[in-house]
Structures are given as structure tokens and as C-alpha cells.
N, C-alpha and C positions, 0 to 999 in steps of 0.2 A: 208374454209372461214378464219380461224385463220391464216393459212399459208400465203395466198395471201395478206390479209390486213396487217398482221404483217410485211411481207417481204417488202411491199411497204413503210410502215412507217420507217422500219429500213434503207432502202436505202436512204431515205431523210435525215436521221440522219448522214449519211456518208459524206454529202456535207461539203466542207471546210467552217469553221467559222472564222470570224475575231477575233483575239485575241489582247489584249493590249500589247504594247511593254514596258510599264512602270509599275513597281511594285506598286500595290495598297497600300502596307504598307509603303515603304520607298522611293518611287519615283525614284528608280534606273532604268536606261535604260537597259532593258532586250533584246533589239533588236539583239545584236550579239550572244545571247545564243540560244542553241537548245531548243525544247519544253521540253525535259527531264530536262535540266538544269534550265529552268524557274520554272518547277513544284517543283524541289528540293529547289529552292530559296524560294518559297512560304511555303514549308514545314518547313523550318528553323524558319519562323515567327510563325508557329502554334504549334511548339513543346514546349508547356507550361504546367505547372501543374495547369490546370484550376480548379476553385473552384465554378463553376456554381451551382452544386447540393448542395454543402456545404452552400453557402450563403442563400439558401432557408430555411435551418434549423437553422440558427443563427440569433439572434436579431441584429438590425441595431446598428452600433457603430459610434461614431464621428470619421471621417477620421483623421488619424495621418499625421503629416508632413513627407515628404519623396518623393522618386521618383514616378512618375505617374504609375498607375497600368497597367499591360500588357493588351492587347486587348483580348477579348473573343468573342465567337460567338454572345453573347447577346448585346454587345455594339458597334458592328461594323456597319458602314454605308453600307447598302446593295448595294447601287448604285455603289460603287467602285468595286464590284465583277462582274459587268455586263459582262465583257469580259475576266474573268479569264478562262483559258483553262479547259475543262471538262475532267475528268478522270472517266468515267462511266464504271466500270467493276464489275464483280461478282466473288466471291471466297467463297468456303466452304471447309470443311476438307477433301473432296474427291479430291480436286485439289492439286497435289503434287508440288506446286510452292510456292514462297514467297507471303504471303498475302499482299494486299495493305496496306499502312500506316494507313488508317482509319478503318481497320478490326483488332479486337483483337480476335484471333481464339479460337476455342474449341479444341477437341482432335486431335490426330495423328500428326498434323504439329509440335506441340510444341517440341517433342523430336526428330524430323527428322527421325522417324522410322515409316514407313507407313504399319502398320499391325493391326489386331484386338486387339493386346495386348498392345496398347498404348492408350486405350480408356479413361482413367481417367486423362486427362491433360487439360490445358487450363483455360479460365476464370471462367467457371462454377465450376470446381474443386477448383480453387483458391479461389472463394467465399466460397465454402464449408469449406475449410481449415480455413478461418478466422471466419466463423460462429461457427465452433467447438471451436476455441480459445475464442470467445465471450461467448460461452456456459460455458467454463471452468472458465471464469471470473465472471459468475453469471449474465450476461446481457441477453443472448439469452436462451430461454427455449427449443425451437424447431424451425427448419427451414426445408423447402422442396424446392428443385430446379427442374427446367425443364430438358429436354434432354441435355446431356452434349455437344453436337455438336453446340449448339446455340452460335452464334458469335455476339459480340458487333460491331455495325457499326455506326460510327459517320458521320455527315454531313461534306461536304467539302466546301471550299469557294464559289464554283459556285452554290451550292444549299442551302446556308444559308437563313433562313427565310421562306422556302417553302418545304424543302425536307423531313420533318419528316415522313410523310405517306409513301413515297417511301422507306426510309431507314428501317422502321419497316417491310415493305413488304419483304425486303431482309433478315432481321434478321429471320423472320419466315421461309423463304426459306432455310436458312442454317440448320434448324432443319428438315424441311419437306423432304429435299433431302437426309438426312442421317438416318432417322428413319427406322425401319425394319418391321413395321406392314403393310405398303402399299408400296411395293418396286416400283410399277409403277409410283408413284408420281414424282420420279426423272426425268424420261424421259418426263413426261407431262409438267414439269416445264422448262426443258432445250430445248425442241423442239417445234416449229422451231427456236425460239429465246431464248437464256439464260436469266435469270432474270437480270434486270438492271433498272435504273431509266427511261431511255428513252424507253426501250423495254416495260416496264409496261405501259407507256403512249400509246404505240402502241396497247397493248392488250386491254386496256380499250376502245380505239376508235374502235377497231375491234368488241368488244362486243356491243357497241352502234350501230354500223352499222348493226348488226345482230338482233337488236330489244331489247337488254337488257337495262333496266333502262332508258326508253325514257325521263323521267323527267330531269335526270342529263344531258343526251345528249343534250336536248334543252337548258338547263341552261348554260352548260360550252362550248358547241360547240366543238372547236378543242383544244386539249391539247398537242398533239405530238410536241415536241421541245419547249414547253412553260415552264413558271415558275408557272403554275397553282397548287394551293394547292389541295390535295385530302384527303379524310377521309376513315374511316373503311367501309362505305357503298360502296365506289368505289373499295376498295380491295375485298370486298365480290363479287362484279360483276366480277372482273378479275379472281378470283379463281373459281367461279361458271362457268364462260364461258369456262375455260379449263378443267372443270370436277372435280375439287378438292372440296369436301364438306366443307363448312364453315357455321357458325351460328353467328347471331348478337343478343346480349343481351343488353337490355336498363335498365338504373338505373337512378332514379330521387330522389334526396335527400330532395326535398322541404317539403314533409310531414313527414319526419323522425324526431324523437325527438332530441332535442339539446343534444350534448355530445356523440351521437352515430349515427350521420347522415350517416356516411360512412359504418356502420356495414353491411348492406345488401350486399354491394359490396365485402368487405373483407371476409365475411362469404362464399360468393359464390366462391371466389378465393381459399380459404382454402379447401373447399370441392372438387374443381376441382383438385388441386394438390395432394390431398389425394386419388384421384381416385373415389370419391363419386358422382361426377357430371355426370358420364357416367353409362350406364346400365351394361357394362361389363368392369372391370378394370384389367389392367395387374397385374399379381400376385406379381411382384417386387414392384409395387406401393402400393399394399395393405399391404405388409409385412414390409414396411419401418417404421411403427409406433413405434417400439422399439428403434429407433435410434434418437439421438438429431438432427442430420442434415442428410438429405437424398437427393440423386440425383435420379430422376425418368425418365420414358420414355415419360412424358407428353410434349406436344408442348407448346411453349411460347404463351401467349395471347397478343393481341394488344388492348391497352386501349386508347380510344379517348375522349377528352373533348374539350371544345371550344378553338380553336386556336392551339392545340398541341396534339400529340399522342406519346405513349411510349410502349415499349414491356415489359410485365410482365414475369419475369423469375422464380418467386417463391414467397414465403412469409416467414416472420420471426415472431415468437411469442416470445415476451419478457417476463421476469419473472413477471412483473407487469400486464400481461394480454394484453398489447398493441400488435396489429397485424400490422406490417409494410409490405407493398408490396415491393418486390425486383424487380427492373426495370433496363432495358438497355435503356438509353435515348440518342438519336442521337445528342442532343445538348451538351452532355458531351464528350469531347475528352479524352479518357483514358490516364492518365499521363504516362510518360516514365517508371517510376519505376514499376507501377502496370502492365503495358503491358509486360515489360520484365520479371517480376516475373511470370506472368500468362503463358506466352509462354514457360517458362523454367521449369514449375512445372512438376515433374515426380514422379513416384512411386518408392519406395525403391527397388522393384524387377523387375520393367519394365513391370509389369502386372497390370490389373485393381485392384483397391482397393476393397476388399471384405467388404460389409456392416456387422457391428457387430449386434448381436441380444441381447446384454445386455441392461440394463436400461440406461436412459440418465443422469447418474451421472457425477460428475466432473472427477472422475478417468477414466470413459469410454471415455469422451470427450478428455482427455489428451492422452489416449492410441491411439485414432483414429488420433489425430494430429501427433503423432509420426510415423504413417504409411506413412504419406505424407512427401516428402522431397523436399523443394524448393531450388532455386538457391542462396538465401541470407543467410549469417551467422547470428547468434543470435544478434550480435551488430547492424546489419543493417536491420534486418527484420522489415517489416511494422507492425504496430499495428492494431488490428481489427477495432477500431473506425476510424482509418485513412483511411482504405480501404472501410468499409461498408457505410460510410456517403455518398459516391458517388452513391450508389445503393439503398438506403432506400427511400421509399415514405411513409411518416408517415400520420396517420389519419388527423391531422390538415392541412396538405398540400392538401390532397384529398378533404377536406371540404371547400376549397376556391372556389370550383365550385359545382354546384348542379346537373349537368347532365353528364352522362358518357355512353359510348357504348363500349362493348367488342366484339372483333372478335375472335371466338373460332374455333379450328380445331379438330373435333371428331375422325379423323383418320379412317373413315369408307370407304368402297369401293368407287371408282370413280363413278360419276354420269353417267348414260347412256345418249344418245342424247335426248331421250324422257324426261328424268328427268330434263335435263338442260332447255329444252323448257318450262317446267312448272315453272321455276324459273327466268323468265325474269324480274319480278317485285321484287324489294328489299323488303324483309320481315324480321321482327325482333321480338324477344320475350321480353316482359316487365317483369322484375323481381320485381321492386318496382317503 
């Protein structure tokens, strides 16, 4: 059923679509250019040091005189992207090809050496490097990160305003296809169709046709080829339909005391990344406690709130006791400096960085920093605050909304056909 329904939807997506001959940014006539040249033209407009996440953390200021601000995903008119060419492709660290420009990869690709010995490279390790520096500066007390293969994927012009759920699905796939606990997940996710925005729409429609989530099927009708927004419950349906176990956890802050409304959610996330939210935890996850900053084998989480979703890739405990979630947000396009530095991050020996077992003192943090060698010299190296502001989700930001839902991957064995049939109705667990 998956194969026939998905293949039918995929063939429809191969039909030729009308594209605009005029640049949506500068009105230049792109008619004489090839499709690749048009895409490259759009990319030049989008190569900016976006400050979307930073603005959420800073107080409003009176605008200063000067040139107009560059455009970002949040202030663009969606209508102008109606006919922007779609570049809907999937990439993870198992693909020995150049990643698309909106993918900031994890391990293996960064050093161009495709072997098990290049495992600690990429954006997750780059974040670990700067969290260690933050620890040495007395800001970060402890931090834990998810599976190192997890890749940041930003939206592109053609899915601005509706693509966050799809992009977070792809972020999760970059980890699920590279983890070693359930090796069959990779073939389950890549056959008969590889992960992509449009193929996910086909998967969801195939699930609906087979009786999954009849309420959403009646509500949304047809989504293949559309700009329909989807949420974590729709992703749960897609993963369940192909047999990959997933769980939904609900959080409601309305009855929580002021000043700690988000605590049930952040506490749950901390337990999860420490391996305490599962009945059996990987030994590497359990033993990370002596290190100020650790990378684990845990899968990223998908966090849904009204109007937007993000991937949680870890947490940070600050010295004052504040817990920040560490996120990959598809609305943030990783700046050129950070992307280049993350992709070129290597180890001094070319082999995985071994976790220390000493206490999280300043000396230990500095020693661990020296294990890592980045592409930038001391004069040009990015500062921790400059990097981490794009990935921190602080309690005050969380508490702007009262209801959240988490999509969790327990990495248990795939569902049997009988077990899938028992899960045609969406079910979730309420935490608070």
C-alpha cells in the first residue's frame, strides 16, 4: 500500500511546474538563465547573517538611521515565492556528495574522509566546542547534545511560511538513518521513496488512505503538492505508518506557577537527554555525567507549539540554574561563518574525540577545547555568545505559549503490521 500510493503521488510531483522568469527579490529577468543559474541567483540574495533568533532574545530598540535592513524569512511577502523553483532533496551524512546549501551537516562530510573515524565533526560538535568555551567562561555549567549526525535544515524560499514541520521531519531523519541501535530504520525511511517535503506529503496521504487518523484526513483532504501546514501529530502518523515507533507528549503550562511555567517541559527534556526518560539507556549516555558538555546517542526531539515547530538537539544548564533548550530552527538560515566553521571542524588526530572523565572544572573545559581544532585562527574565531544565541531557547521564550507537544523517538524495534493497525488513531501522553 505504501509503495503504490507513494509512487502514484511521487509521479504527480514529477510533472512540469510553471516557474517565474522574474526574480522575486530584484525583478531581474531570469528568462535567459538555466534553472541552476536561477537557483544560484536566489541563493545570493539569501546568503545573509540572519538575526532571527537573536532578535527574540534582545529588547526592542529605537531604529537607527541607516540603510534598510536585509530581508529575512520573517519579513518576506510569501506571495512573491509562489513560483520559485522547488529544490526538494534529501541529504544525510551517509551521502558522499555535497550537501544542499540549506543543510549544515553533521559528521563524515565535513572532513571529506568517509570513514567511521571522522565521527566527531559538524554542527553538533561545533556547538559542543562553543559550549565548552562558555563553560570555561563561567556561563554554562553543563550541556548535553543529541546524536552527532543530526543536521540543521533551513527552509527555502518556496516553503517559507509553511515548511517547518516538513523540515523538522527531515532533521529527525538525518539522525534516524545514521543511528546504530535500529539499523533497519534507514531502509524503512528510504524505500520506496527517500525523505523529502513532497514525499512526506505522499506518505501522509497513503496513511490516510489506509485508515490512519481519519479526523485529519477529513479535515485536510489532499495535501500532496500543496502548501498545507502540518504538525507533530501528522509526523507521528507518517512514522507509525512506515513502522518506526514514535511517541507524543503533551504539556500545558496554564496551571503551572508563575516563574516556573516551563519547568515540566525543560525537566522532561533534561531527563531524556540524560537517558533517564527511557527504561534502558545507552551506557555512553549514562556515563556522560562527569563531563561539562557531552554528545550522546539520543535522537533529536520535535517541539510543536501554535504556529511553529523546532527540533530540540540538547539542553544547556547555566551557572545560575537556568535551563535553556538547544534547538535547530528551520526559520534560521545558518550564517556563512558558522556553516563554514562547522563543516571544517576536525579533530587533532582525525579520530573521534574521547570524552574525559574528570570533573567539570574550568581547567577540564579548557583541556577539552584544546582537543578540538577548528578552521579559524584565534583572531577570527567566533565567540561562544555569538554562536549560541542562534540555538538557545530560553524559558521566557518558551513561556510565551502555554501548550506544547513533543514527538519522541524511543529507538525501539519496528512495529509489526498488527501493531501498526492498533495505532491508526493518534494517541498522546499528557505530562502536565
